C-alpha angles and dihedrals in degrees: 000000000000121000132195106277114265093007119136090256092050091053093048091052091046092052092048092047092050092049093049090043090055090054091052093043088054090049092237114179115257091237090058092049088051093048092049092050092047090049091052091049092048092051090050092048092050092049091048091048090051091051091048090054092050092051091044091051091051091048090052090054090055092048092051092061 
């Protein structure tokens, strides 16, 4: 997918491409690339879940009163 040059989307794709390119340039095993990506996604999911719980707790406080 092509994005307008220098747009936010273009930069995101460029950063991702550079990161993946570095893995391949360093001859990193595919399984390690997979584990690293899954680790990053897991960290993000855990952080998001924690934020959800904080918001949910605050909402509960409002509903109690």
